[in-house]
N, C-alpha and C positions, 0 to 999 in steps of 0.2 A: 431544502434550500441549497442551491449550488453557490460555491465559493466565488465562482466567476459570474456573478449576476448582480443587477442593480439592486434588487431587493436585499441581497445579503450585504452590500456595502452599506445601505441605509440602516440594516439591522445591527451591524457591527459598530458603525460609528455613533449610534444611538446606546447601544448596550454597554460599550467600554466605559464612558464617562460616569454613567449611572452606577455601574458596579462599584467603582473606587469611592463613591460618596456614601456607600452603604456600610454598616457595622457587619461583623462576621456573620451573624445569624440572618441578616438581610441579604448578604451576598450569597449565602447558601440557598435561601429560597429562590433568589433572583437567577441563579445559575440554572436551577432545576426548571424554572419558568421559561428561561431563554432555550433550554433543550426542547421543551415541548413546542415553542414557537418555531424553532429551527425545523423540526419535522415537517411542519406545514400541513401535510396531508393527515386527516383524522385516522384513516385506515392504518396507515403506517405507524402512527403513534399508538393505536390500540394494540397492534401486533407487538410492538416494543413493551407496552405496559404489561400485557399478559405474559411475556417471556420474563420480564423482571419480577413480577409478583410470584409466579410459580417458583423461580429460582430462590427468592427471599424465603419462602415457605420451606423449600428443600433445605436451604442452609440452616434454618431454625431447628429442623429435625437432625440434621448432621451433627450439630452441637450436642444434642441430647445423646446421640449414638456414640459420639466421641467419649462422652464421659463414662459410659458403660463398656465401651470397646466391642460391642456386639454388632455384627452385620454392617460395620461402618464402610468397608470397601464395596460390599455389595450394593449398598443404598447409594454410595457415590457413583459407582458404574452405572446404575439405573438412571441416575439424574443426568449423567452425561449422554448416556444412550437416548433419553428423552429429549434432550437439547439437540442432538444430531438428527433425530427424526423430525423435530420441529422445522429445523433449517432445511432438511432434505425434502420435506413436503412442498415448501414454498419455492424451493429452487428447481425442483424436477417434476413436480406433479401439479402444482396450482396453475390454473390456466391464466390468471391475471399477471400483472407486473410484479416482479419480485419485491417484497417489501423493503423499504429503505434500510440499508445498514444491517440487515439481519445476520449476514455472515460474521461481521466483526464484533457485534455486541453478544452474539452467541459464543464465540471463541472466548471473549473476555470474561464471560460468565463461567466458563469451564474452569479458566484460572482462578476465579473467585471461589468456586466450590472446591477447588483442590486446596486453595489456602485454608478454607474454613475446616476442611476435613483432616489435613495432615501437617499443617504449619505448626512448628514449635513455638513460634511467637505468640504472645498474649494467650497462652493456653487456657487461662482462667475464663477470659471473655473474648474470644476471637471475633464475635459477630457484633456488628454495628450497622443498623439500618441507615443511619445517617452516612457513614463512610460508603456503605454500598451503593446508595443512590447517587452520591456525587460522582463516585467512581464510574458507574455505568452509564450516567447521563451528561457527562462533560463533553459539551457539544462539538469543540473543535475537532476532535478525532472520531466523531460518530461514524461518518459516511464511509470511509475506506481505510481506517486505521490512522496512525499505527496502533497495532495491537499491544496494549500495556497490561502488566500483571498486577493484580490487586495488591499483593504484599510489597511490592515496590512503590506504589503510587498512593496508597491510602493516607499515609502521613503527609506526603507532599502536597496532595489536594487540600487536606484540612489546613495545613499551615498557610497556603496561599489565601485562604479566607481572611486571615488577619494580618497579612503583611502590608506594609506601607507601599504606596504607589512607587514603582522603580521606573524612571524615565529611561534608564539604559535598557531595561528589557522591553519596554514599549517601543523605543527607537529601533532596537534590533529586530523585534518582532514584526513591526510594520515594514522594515526594509526586506525582510525574508518573504513576507506576504507579497510585496511588490514585484519581487524578483520571480516568485511562483506564478503570479498572475501573468506576467510577461511571457514566461514560458509556455503556459497553457494557451493564451489567446493569439500570441503572435507566432510561436513556434509550432506547437502540436496541432493546433486547429488548421493552420495553413498547410501543413504536412498531409493532414488527412484528406485533402482534395486530391493529391496524388495517389495516395493509397487506395481511396475508395474507388477511383476509376478504374484501377486495375482489378480489385476484387469483386466488383460489380460485373464486369464484362472481361474476364481474362483472355477470352478467344480473340479480343481485338488487338492484343498487345504481342510485341516480339520478345525474344529472350533478353535483349539489352534493356527493353522496358521493365521486364519482370525483374532484373537485377536491380534496377534503379528504384522501382516501387517498393520492393522488399527492403531495401536500404532505407527508404523513406519511412516505412513502417518501424523499423528498429529505432529510428530517431523519434518518430511520433509517440511511441508507447514510452520511450525514455523521457522525454520532455513532458508528457502528460502525466506520468506517474510521479516524476520528480517534483513537478508543479504541484500537485495535490499535497504530497508529503511536507513540501516546504510551506505551503500555505496553512496546513494544519500546525505545523511547527511554530509558525509565526504568530497565528492566533493564540495558541496556548501560552506562548511567551508574553503576549499582551496582557493575559489574565494572571500572569505570575507563575505559569507551570511550564516547565521545560519538558516536552514530551520526547520519547525515544527516537533516535534517528532511525529512518526507514530506507535511506537511499544513500550510497556512498560510492558514486562513480564506478557502477557495475561494468561498463564497457572498458574500463582500465584493468579488469581482472586478468590474471596471468594464468588461470585454470578455471575449469568449470566449478570446482568446489569454491574457489575464491569468488566466482561470480555469485553463487547463492549465499555467500556471506555479505554480499554487498547490494543485492537486489531484494526488495520487499523483506528487509532484514528481520522485522519482527514476525512476519509470517513464517519465515525460515526457522526462527527460534521457536515458535509455537508447535510447528509439525515435528520438529526434532524432539521437544520436550514431551509432547502428548501423543505422538504416534511413533516415531522412530525408536525411542528409548523404551517405551512400554513393550514394543515388539520383540526387544532383545538387543537393539543398537548394534554396536560392534562385537557384542560377546558371542552372539549366535547368528550365523547365517547373514552376516553383513551385507553381502550383495543382494540377496533376496529382500531384505528389510529395506535396503535403500531404493530398490526398484518399485516395491509395493508402496512405499511411503509417497515417492514422487508421483506414481500413477494415481494415488488418491489425491495429491495435490492438484494434478491435472484435471481430475473429475470435479474437484470443487471449483474450478474455474468455469466448467461447463459440462453438460451431459453427453455432448457429441463425441464420437470416436476420435475426431481430430484433437480434443483436449486430452483424451486418454493417451493418444499417440505421442502428443507433446510431452506430457508428464513422464510417460514411460521411456522416451528417448532421453530425457534429462536424467532419469534414474540410471539408465545404462551408461551414460556419459560420466556421471559421478562415480559409479562403481569402477569404471575404467580408469578414472583419474586416480582412484585409490590404489589401484593395481600398478599403474605407472609410477606412482609416489613410492610404493613399497620396494620396487626394483630400481628406483632412482633413474628411471628413463626419461631423456629429453630434459632433464633438469639443468643442463648446461647451455641450453638455448638462450640467446638474448632475450630480455624481457619483451622487446617490441615485437619479436616474432610470435612469442607466446600470446601476446594481447591480440595480434592480428589473427592468429589461429582461432583463438576463442571467440573473437567477434564474428569470425565467418561462420562458425559452428551456431552461435546464437541466432545470427542473422537468417540462417537457413531454418532453424527450428521454428522460428516466430511465423513461418508460413502456415503450420499446422494450428497455430494459436489464432491467427487472424482470419483464416478461411471460414466461411459460413458452414461448411461440411467436409467430412472426410474426403468425399469425392472431388470437391473443389480444391482441397489442399493438394491433392495428387496432381491435378491438372496444372495448377500453378508450379508445383515441383517440377513437372515434366517440362514446362517451358523454362524453368529456371535453370535446368541442366543442359538447355540447348535444342530442345525439340519443339519448335514452334513454326507454324506455317507462315507467320507474319514477319516481315523484315522491317528494317528502318528503326528510327527513334522518334517517339511521339510526344515528348515533353519539352517544353520551352526552356530558353536559356535562363530565365528568372528561376525556374525550378532547380536546374542544375546549380546555379550560384547559390541558392538558399541551402540546399543539401550540403554542398561543400563547406559553406561557412559554418553550419550547425555541427558538422562533423568535426571541423577544427575546433570549436568551442568545447565539445564533449572530451577530445583527447589532449588538449592543451591547457584549458582553463581550471582554476581550483573550483572545487564544489562547495556547497553551502557550509558544510562542516569546517572545511579549511578557511573559508572567508570569515566565519562567524564565532569559531570556537577553538582556533588555533592561532599560533603566531606567524601565519603566513605572511609574506611581505605585502600582499595585497588586503590584509585583513580589514574588516569593517572598523571604523572609527566614527564617534559621534562628531561629525564635521558637515559643514556647510556643502562640501563637494559630494559627499555621500548622500546627504539629503536631497540635494538637487538632482543627482543621478537617479535615485530611486523614485522620487516624484516624477521625473521624466518618463521612467518606465511605466509607472502606474497610469499617467495621462494618455500615453500613446496606446497602451493596452485597452484602457477604457473607451477610447475613440474607435477601436476596432471591434467592439462587442456588439455588432449588429445582429449576430445570431449567437445565441448562448448554447454551447455544446457541452453535454455531460462528460465527466471523466471517464476513461476507459474502465477503471476498476469499479465503478458504480454497478457495472453488469454482473459483478461476482459476490 
């Protein structure tokens, strides 16, 4: 079920009041039921249940091995390997559609198994099937994250079952949800019309067209992914759970390292904790570990060579960034120049990410650097105006974190003005939902 769909609106506005009418036990069962309904497709739900059941059994035996200390790491490593094989089969070898949310609940179950195997908290009884099911099935973050860790959220999720209704959380959550919906429907989906025209027939466009459309894609993926992250955050708040931030104005980054600390923040944390550090991290072969980790991250997004190229490029850029920092090179440049330089690099590398194949990415890159047999500009004034306005918003306006969780001068207040503003955004976006488009990160 998509956040930006009429069925989900009905689902949410029915589910929320019923939830707060129930006692803690009723809320627990109800949330699990909501998660099952949220999946919608019986096949997706079966794949999810199979994964959850196998990992629950694995966790049970991890506890037994933890008490004896025998073969604990070997068994844990085997469980992680099985999870990765399960994910890899459906992502790269299965001929049908990728099961809904499989990447994200697989990663979260790896964090769960790690907690069960090695956490020093609750050593006497670290396993709770009740905590586990609520953690893995909490529906607001099922589809595309954020990726949260079991040890950090098991208590918060249980506490939310017994807390009284918080009108402040509901008001904030609904406002964040409305802002996210507007970003998706009005911004990202309209930008996709520009982007799709170039990437479907690149030979019809000039170098200037290519610059403009690649810029439009940088904006599209920004608004699309930030929209999902904010809608998930808002829904979680309505149910009393503040999910981790996943997006923090990444195009305001002053370095590539800074970019990855702001873009898909929970994925960056996961691959650092479960790939980069186990490889040796900064201790041994830092450059090689960085490039390998980011190449793997690229392949997670897709099996094509273009995704491998995208990930590897970012690995090389991050390693180069560490080198520049080590020798304090370019550190005295003004921040606006750093931001501009980083944005140009990110904008260029998105070509590999968006292209349908490695060959297509090189054709578009060829045009991007000036080699195109077509001349002129083929996009209208309305498109130029939209892109310029959205660029201004990205680089000058506060983000959701600043608006709702800090003391920014534009911060959210429980007021009629904010209520009217967010309701207006929702109504306008609702009226534009003639065609429901999936979020970009649902493909991963």
